[in-house]
N, C-alpha and C positions, 0 to 999 in steps of 0.2 A: 916678833920681827922688829929689829932695831930701826929706828927712824934716822934717816941720814940728812933730812932737811933741817935747816936752822929755823926754829919756830919764831924767832924774832925778825926774820927776813920776810918782806912782803913779796908775795907771788905776783908775777906779771900776768894779768888775766888775758892779755892780748898777745901771748907768746906766739911767734910764727912757727908753724910746722913746715919743715922743708919737704919737697917732693920725695927725697930719698927716705925720710922718716915715714912718710905715708906709704910708699911702696914696700918698705920693710914691714910696716904694720899689717899690710894687706897680703903678705907673703904666705900666710897660713889660712887655710879654709875656716878654721874656727874663729879666727880674729875677724875675717870677712863677715861671717854669719853674726858675730857679736855686734859689730858696727851696724850692719844692716838692720838687725832687730832693734837696737837702741835708737836708730834713726826714726823708727816708727813710734817711739814712745815719748810722750811729752814730759814725763817725770821719771824719777829713779825707779828701778825695778829690783826685785830680789835676785840674788845669785842663783837660787834654786829655780826660779822661773826661766832664767836664761839657760841654765844647764838642761832643763826639760825641753825647751825649744830646740836647742842644738841636737840633743839626743834624737828627737823626732825627725829633724831635718836630715840627720845622718842615717835614718831608717833603722835605728837601734833603740826602740822605746822600752828597753828593760831597765829595771832598777839598778842592776849592776853597771850598765853602760852609763846611765845617768850619774852614778857615783864617780865613774872614771872621768866623765866630762867635767863634773863639778870640781874635782881635784885638779885637773889639767887647767881649767880656767883660773882657779884661785891661785895656783902656784906659778903659772907660766904666762898665759895669754893676757889676763887682766892687768897684772903689774906692768907688762910691756906696753899695753895700750895706754895705761895711766901715765907711765913715764913719757910717752910720746906726746901726751896732752890731748888725745882724742876722747878719752873718757875720764870720768871721776869714779874711782873705785874705792869704796870704804870697806876694808876687810873686816873691821870690827862689827859694823852693822850689816855686812854681807849685802850691800846695795851697790848698784852700778847705774850710771847714766851717761849719755853723750855729753861731752864737754864743749863741742863745737857746733856751729850751725849745720843743719843737714846739707845745705848747699856746698859746704866744704868737702864733704865725703861723697856726695852724689855722683860725681864723675868717676870716682874710684870704684864705687859700688856698681856702676854701670859697666865699667871695664871688667870687673870680676864676675859679672853675670848675676848680681844680686840687687839690681835696681828695683825689682818688684817683690823682693823677699819680705 
């Protein structure tokens, strides 16, 4: 995957995420489940653990469904959440973690019905 960011440019660690970006990020159930799960974890987790969690939450705990979820996360949902600034996704290491404080996403998780997920 080509890198589009300038490696010499400093990233702003306090980038503001707009409400529109948050609502767009929460528009899909898998992204909601991803953020809810990561909000419970103090450190980065593996992509496989996240895919397993989502497959179980979707009541499809088969290996085939796990593979579908894994692919969907890696190619669609995690890059979108990463671009929004909600998560840090390292595709090479296959690790993912929440990039914002839980209090930033808590109201959106509550609205989406995932406050206790």
